[in-house]
Kinemage of the C-alpha trace (Angstrom):
@kinemage 1
@onewidth
@group {chain A} dominant
@subgroup {mainchain}
@vectorlist {calphas} color= white
{ca met a 1} P 118.153 60.753 140.110
{ca gln a 2} L 118.487 57.046 139.455
{ca glu a 3} L 119.358 55.503 136.102
{ca arg a 4} L 119.007 51.884 135.062
{ca ala a 5} L 120.151 49.901 132.049
{ca lys a 6} L 120.400 46.235 131.073
{ca ala a 7} L 122.622 44.344 128.655
{ca phe a 8} L 123.151 40.721 127.734
{ca ala a 9} L 126.361 39.100 126.547
{ca pro a 10} L 126.414 35.493 125.366
{ca ala a 11} L 128.956 33.130 126.872
{ca gly a 12} L 131.873 31.988 124.751
{ca ile a 13} L 133.378 28.499 124.737
{ca ser a 14} L 136.980 28.428 123.559
{ca ser a 15} L 137.954 25.179 121.813
{ca phe a 16} L 141.635 25.960 121.158
{ca phe a 17} L 143.932 28.948 121.560
{ca glu a 18} L 147.387 30.444 121.195
{ca ile a 19} L 148.543 33.043 123.739
{ca cys a 20} L 149.683 36.219 121.954
{ca asp a 21} L 151.186 38.609 124.502
{ca thr a 22} L 154.788 38.888 123.260
{ca thr a 23} L 156.460 40.147 120.080
{ca lys a 24} L 158.171 37.841 117.578
{ca lys a 25} L 161.391 38.516 119.495
{ca gly a 26} L 159.784 37.382 122.747
{ca arg a 27} L 159.401 40.797 124.323
{ca pro a 28} L 156.221 41.525 126.321
{ca ile a 29} L 153.596 43.579 124.482
{ca ser a 30} L 152.703 46.628 126.567
{ca lys a 31} L 149.477 47.780 124.874
{ca pro a 32} L 146.420 45.760 126.005
{ca asp a 33} L 144.658 46.247 122.673
{ca arg a 34} L 147.544 44.437 120.933
{ca ile a 35} L 147.512 41.515 123.378
{ca gly a 36} L 145.142 38.667 122.653
{ca ala a 37} L 144.869 35.129 121.362
{ca arg a 38} L 144.479 33.231 118.137
{ca gly a 39} L 141.952 30.458 118.474
{ca gly a 40} L 138.364 29.469 117.984
{ca gly a 41} L 135.192 28.229 119.599
{ca phe a 42} L 131.458 28.756 119.965
{ca val a 43} L 129.278 31.619 121.191
{ca ile a 44} L 126.183 30.290 122.960
{ca glu a 45} L 122.718 31.593 123.817
{ca lys a 46} L 123.243 31.207 127.563
{ca gly a 47} L 125.373 33.974 129.037
{ca val a 48} L 125.367 36.920 131.429
{ca leu a 49} L 122.501 39.377 131.904
{ca thr a 50} L 123.733 42.528 133.623
{ca glu a 51} L 121.578 45.238 135.193
{ca ile a 52} L 123.138 48.547 136.220
{ca ser a 53} L 121.530 50.970 138.629
{ca leu a 54} L 123.207 54.200 139.678
{ca his a 55} L 122.400 57.402 141.499
{ca arg a 56} L 124.332 60.529 142.347
{ca ala a 57} L 126.478 60.351 145.478
{ca ala a 58} L 129.096 62.358 147.338
{ca lys a 59} L 131.672 59.691 146.511
{ca thr a 60} L 131.846 57.114 143.721
{ca ser a 61} L 131.433 53.491 144.804
{ca val a 62} L 130.921 50.261 142.861
{ca arg a 63} L 129.253 47.126 144.197
{ca thr a 64} L 128.948 43.951 142.153
{ca phe a 65} L 126.504 41.104 142.745
{ca ile a 66} L 126.598 37.682 141.073
{ca asn a 67} L 123.317 35.775 141.116
{ca gly a 68} L 122.188 37.821 144.099
{ca arg a 69} L 125.387 37.453 146.136
{ca leu a 70} L 127.771 40.322 146.837
{ca ala a 71} L 130.925 39.518 144.820
{ca thr a 72} L 133.987 41.139 146.318
{ca glu a 73} L 136.204 39.442 143.688
{ca ala a 74} L 134.665 40.360 140.219
{ca glu a 75} L 137.737 42.486 139.483
{ca thr a 76} L 137.287 42.388 135.692
{ca thr a 77} L 133.793 43.875 135.935
{ca lys a 78} L 134.986 46.539 138.392
{ca thr a 79} L 137.869 47.486 136.093
{ca val a 80} L 135.399 48.104 133.256
{ca ala a 81} L 133.199 50.193 135.559
{ca arg a 82} L 136.104 52.325 136.805
{ca thr a 83} L 137.277 52.973 133.229
{ca leu a 84} L 133.855 54.244 132.150
{ca leu a 85} L 133.286 56.253 135.337
{ca glu a 86} L 136.489 58.171 134.599
{ca arg a 87} L 134.670 59.631 131.581
{ca thr a 88} L 132.252 61.612 133.738
{ca asp a 89} L 132.822 64.332 136.335
{ca glu a 90} L 129.830 63.213 138.406
{ca lys a 91} L 130.054 60.894 141.435
{ca tyr a 92} L 127.825 57.823 141.532
{ca asp a 93} L 126.873 54.896 143.691
{ca val a 94} L 126.891 52.063 141.146
{ca arg a 95} L 125.217 48.696 141.635
{ca ile a 96} L 126.087 45.985 139.083
{ca glu a 97} L 123.990 42.825 139.110
{ca his a 98} L 125.125 39.848 137.034
{ca lys a 99} L 122.789 36.943 136.376
{ca ile a 100} L 125.134 34.215 135.139
{ca glu a 101} L 123.526 31.292 133.310
{ca val a 102} L 126.681 29.176 132.824
{ca pro a 103} L 129.172 27.506 135.197
{ca val a 104} L 131.893 29.903 136.363
{ca gly a 105} L 135.533 28.908 135.912
{ca ala a 106} L 134.841 26.006 133.533
{ca gly a 107} L 135.728 27.604 130.202
{ca phe a 108} L 132.487 29.413 129.345
{ca gly a 109} L 133.962 32.917 129.214
{ca ser a 110} L 131.720 34.280 131.969
{ca ser a 111} L 134.233 36.994 132.929
{ca ala a 112} L 134.311 38.303 129.348
{ca ala a 113} L 130.511 38.221 129.141
{ca gly a 114} L 130.259 40.042 132.469
{ca ala a 115} L 132.775 42.652 131.385
{ca leu a 116} L 131.174 43.307 128.002
{ca ser a 117} L 127.594 43.426 129.305
{ca thr a 118} L 128.774 45.819 132.037
{ca ala a 119} L 130.397 48.070 129.441
{ca leu a 120} L 127.210 48.178 127.355
{ca ala a 121} L 124.811 48.756 130.273
{ca leu a 122} L 126.944 51.256 132.204
{ca ser a 123} L 127.653 53.306 129.089
{ca lys a 124} L 123.892 53.501 128.519
{ca ala a 125} L 123.141 54.394 132.162
{ca leu a 126} L 125.809 57.131 132.150
{ca asp a 127} L 124.538 58.394 128.775
{ca leu a 128} L 128.022 58.128 127.259
{ca thr a 129} L 128.520 58.134 123.503
{ca cys a 130} L 130.640 55.062 122.749
{ca thr a 131} L 130.721 52.742 119.758
{ca tyr a 132} L 130.338 48.984 120.083
{ca asn a 133} L 134.035 48.418 119.333
{ca glu a 134} L 135.046 51.103 121.844
{ca leu a 135} L 133.169 49.307 124.598
{ca gly a 136} L 134.593 46.006 123.412
{ca lys a 137} L 138.122 47.391 123.714
{ca ile a 138} L 137.435 48.476 127.320
{ca ala a 139} L 136.138 44.997 128.216
{ca his a 140} L 139.069 43.342 126.408
{ca ala a 141} L 141.619 45.525 128.236
{ca ala a 142} L 140.015 44.642 131.583
{ca glu a 143} L 140.287 40.913 130.795
{ca val a 144} L 143.954 41.289 129.864
{ca lys a 145} L 144.768 43.378 132.934
{ca cys a 146} L 143.003 40.988 135.334
{ca lys a 147} L 144.340 37.869 133.545
{ca thr a 148} L 140.866 36.352 133.175
{ca gly a 149} L 141.029 35.970 129.387
{ca leu a 150} L 142.670 37.067 126.164
{ca gly a 151} L 140.316 36.911 123.207
{ca thr a 152} L 136.789 35.999 124.257
{ca val a 153} L 135.368 39.541 124.159
{ca gly a 154} L 135.815 39.917 120.399
{ca ala a 155} L 134.189 36.542 119.780
{ca ile a 156} L 131.082 37.194 121.887
{ca met a 157} L 130.551 40.507 120.119
{ca leu a 158} L 129.909 38.560 116.897
{ca gly a 159} L 128.474 35.121 117.648
{ca gly a 160} L 128.594 31.819 115.782
{ca cys a 161} L 131.459 29.367 115.327
{ca ile a 162} L 134.443 31.693 115.631
{ca ile a 163} L 137.998 31.539 114.303
{ca thr a 164} L 140.305 34.324 115.527
{ca val a 165} L 143.036 34.446 112.882
{ca glu a 166} L 144.958 37.417 114.298
{ca pro a 167} L 144.928 38.577 117.931
{ca gly a 168} L 144.010 41.838 119.617
{ca ala a 169} L 141.115 43.891 120.867
{ca pro a 170} L 137.917 44.351 118.825
{ca ser a 171} L 138.605 46.236 115.546
{ca ile a 172} L 142.255 45.071 115.694
{ca ala a 173} L 141.760 41.291 115.800
{ca leu a 174} L 140.933 39.460 112.575
{ca ile a 175} L 137.944 37.249 113.320
{ca asp a 176} L 136.316 34.823 110.872
{ca arg a 177} L 133.483 32.329 111.219
{ca ile a 178} L 132.635 28.849 109.988
{ca pro a 179} L 129.086 28.985 108.601
{ca ile a 180} L 126.893 26.466 110.420
{ca pro a 181} L 123.122 25.882 110.639
{ca his a 182} L 121.268 27.947 113.234
{ca asp a 183} L 119.530 24.933 114.746
{ca tyr a 184} L 122.684 23.142 115.922
{ca val a 185} L 122.915 22.687 119.690
{ca ile a 186} L 125.765 22.578 122.208
{ca val a 187} L 125.549 19.981 124.970
{ca ala a 188} L 128.245 20.599 127.571
{ca gly a 189} L 129.250 18.323 130.418
{ca val a 190} L 131.032 20.035 133.319
{ca leu a 191} L 133.315 18.283 135.788
{ca asp a 192} L 135.510 21.001 137.298
{ca gly a 193} L 137.136 24.379 136.699
{ca ile a 194} L 140.684 25.375 135.814
{ca arg a 195} L 141.979 28.817 136.784
{ca thr a 196} L 142.864 30.824 133.654
{ca lys a 197} L 145.484 32.734 135.646
{ca asp a 198} L 147.321 29.487 136.408
{ca val a 199} L 147.551 28.598 132.711
{ca leu a 200} L 148.761 32.068 131.702
{ca ala a 201} L 151.402 32.003 134.459
{ca ser a 202} L 152.896 28.572 133.617
{ca thr a 203} L 155.844 28.853 131.199
{ca glu a 204} L 155.763 25.138 130.373
{ca arg a 205} L 152.018 25.141 129.663
{ca arg a 206} L 152.269 28.331 127.585
{ca leu a 207} L 154.946 26.799 125.330
{ca ala a 208} L 152.829 23.698 124.731
{ca val a 209} L 149.683 25.742 124.108
{ca asn a 210} L 151.357 28.093 121.627
{ca ala a 211} L 153.097 25.377 119.619
{ca glu a 212} L 149.913 23.339 119.278
{ca gly a 213} L 147.635 26.364 118.927
{ca arg a 214} L 149.425 27.607 115.821
{ca lys a 215} L 149.315 24.115 114.234
{ca thr a 216} L 145.641 23.746 115.068
{ca leu a 217} L 144.746 27.055 113.430
{ca ala a 218} L 146.622 26.094 110.239
{ca asn a 219} L 144.911 22.687 110.111
{ca ile a 220} L 141.458 24.252 110.562
{ca leu a 221} L 142.004 26.940 107.920
{ca ala a 222} L 143.157 24.240 105.479
{ca asn a 223} L 139.693 22.650 105.785
{ca pro a 224} L 137.287 25.042 107.561
{ca ser a 225} L 134.396 22.652 108.143
{ca leu a 226} L 132.663 22.144 111.493
{ca glu a 227} L 133.648 18.471 111.555
{ca asn a 228} L 137.341 19.213 110.952
{ca phe a 229} L 137.237 22.076 113.457
{ca leu a 230} L 136.063 19.725 116.224
{ca val a 231} L 138.580 16.999 115.323
{ca cys a 232} L 141.469 19.506 115.339
{ca cys a 233} L 140.367 21.002 118.660
{ca leu a 234} L 140.142 17.567 120.270
{ca glu a 235} L 143.699 16.865 119.115
{ca phe a 236} L 144.776 20.223 120.612
{ca ala a 237} L 143.296 19.251 124.000
{ca glu a 238} L 145.176 15.948 123.939
{ca arg a 239} L 148.529 17.309 122.796
{ca thr a 240} L 148.597 20.165 125.297
{ca gly a 241} L 147.880 17.838 128.218
{ca phe a 242} L 144.568 19.470 129.190
{ca met a 243} L 142.513 16.361 128.458
{ca thr a 244} L 141.784 14.092 131.426
{ca glu a 245} L 140.578 10.502 131.477
{ca arg a 246} L 137.189 11.663 132.785
{ca leu a 247} L 136.843 14.008 129.817
{ca arg a 248} L 137.843 11.294 127.329
{ca lys a 249} L 134.950 9.240 128.664
{ca leu a 250} L 132.535 12.128 128.038
{ca val a 251} L 133.876 12.621 124.493
{ca lys a 252} L 133.377 8.927 123.714
{ca leu a 253} L 129.840 9.031 125.128
{ca ala a 254} L 129.002 12.046 122.929
{ca gln a 255} L 130.468 10.398 119.832
{ca lys a 256} L 128.605 7.154 120.501
{ca ala a 257} L 125.367 9.138 120.950
{ca gly a 258} L 125.759 10.604 117.448
{ca ala a 259} L 127.184 14.068 118.130
{ca ile a 260} L 128.846 15.790 115.160
{ca gly a 261} L 131.937 16.144 117.334
{ca ala a 262} L 133.145 17.130 120.789
{ca ser a 263} L 136.111 18.809 122.415
{ca gln a 264} L 137.265 20.343 125.704
{ca asn a 265} L 136.408 23.801 127.022
{ca met a 266} L 139.508 25.995 127.189
{ca val a 267} L 140.184 26.201 129.957
{ca gly a 268} L 138.091 23.956 132.149
{ca glu a 269} L 137.488 20.311 132.891
{ca ala a 270} L 134.416 20.318 130.688
{ca ile a 271} L 133.371 19.013 127.287
{ca his a 272} L 131.251 20.684 124.616
{ca ala a 273} L 129.559 18.463 122.060
{ca val a 274} L 127.851 19.811 118.934
{ca thr a 275} L 124.774 17.994 117.731
{ca thr a 276} L 121.649 18.422 115.653
{ca leu a 277} L 118.409 19.507 117.281
{ca glu a 278} L 116.885 16.068 116.690
{ca asn a 279} L 119.768 14.303 118.449
{ca val a 280} L 120.063 16.502 121.564
{ca glu a 281} L 118.241 14.153 123.911
{ca arg a 282} L 120.472 11.193 122.995
{ca val a 283} L 123.599 13.169 123.899
{ca val a 284} L 122.027 14.480 127.121
{ca gln a 285} L 121.021 10.957 128.176
{ca ala a 286} L 124.536 9.696 127.409
{ca phe a 287} L 126.035 12.383 129.683
{ca lys a 288} L 123.523 11.540 132.426
{ca his a 289} L 125.182 8.131 132.787
{ca val a 290} L 128.150 9.846 134.442
{ca leu a 291} L 126.969 13.358 135.379
{ca pro a 292} L 124.131 14.812 137.491
{ca glu a 293} L 121.614 16.878 135.535
{ca glu a 294} L 122.865 20.184 136.991
{ca lys a 295} L 126.294 19.535 135.448
{ca ile a 296} L 124.864 19.353 131.911
{ca val a 297} L 124.386 22.570 129.918
{ca val a 298} L 122.147 22.525 126.825
{ca thr a 299} L 122.092 25.628 124.640
{ca lys a 300} L 121.784 26.775 121.056
{ca ile a 301} L 124.542 28.761 119.366
{ca asp a 302} L 124.168 32.561 119.496
{ca phe a 303} L 124.561 34.435 116.210
{ca gln a 304} L 123.700 37.941 117.438
{ca gly a 305} L 126.388 38.848 119.947
{ca ala a 306} L 126.167 41.143 122.960
{ca arg a 307} L 123.357 43.710 123.079
{ca leu a 308} L 121.343 46.121 125.205
{ca val a 309} L 118.002 44.729 126.357
{ca gly a 310} L 114.816 46.156 127.850
């Protein structure tokens, strides 16, 4: 017997965030579903397509492939798989194939998209009965445990321009959206990656992020327009010290080309600019002055969220 299933999860660009993994008294939160982040960003049409194939075996094994290459790291995906496999008494040889359409490690939430699409596809292949939020909680817990993210899973389950007002796993977090036209486009320019684990482990960086993250959320909620959202997020990137001179140049190029606004991917040395469909080519050409074509990502905003396909 061999079972197959496919799922797609859109990538999620975080524009600002506040780390929420301690109580008001500063004590660590032990339950993964209560750990998360306040923040906001964009869910995009490019993401992670995951195909699961499994067959009965004498011993359970899990192999993960990313764009055709055996990925021995992919710990977040494997954590999701192990959690779901514990719900069956059968033993399986599981093959997980991720097709990732966005740069890895540059603030596109590829680990969250991989985890969530794995949860959806493997649950289907194993014929488990799980709700969407249940699977989201499993993916969220895996992200928290592996320190690859804090709040992206909930966002990519919904789509759009996201504001996470209160942290936690899906069904616990309070997530809102800024209504925006469906034909707006994200043009991202990618320079380099920043390890999420390094940011979460740095006490100094965490203090700066949390102080500015809370202010940014308040300023956005006071005027929840797309234009104000992007201005506030750009200020967050500057005040937390994430912004580099190379990124400032990209922001200025996007603004000069007529983008609605632009800010930095959290966390990565990358910029995401929001523009109208008619103005996309001007922003792309502006980025091409300083970036090779393969470092420019053009994508519409996703309003559907993660789903089974095929």
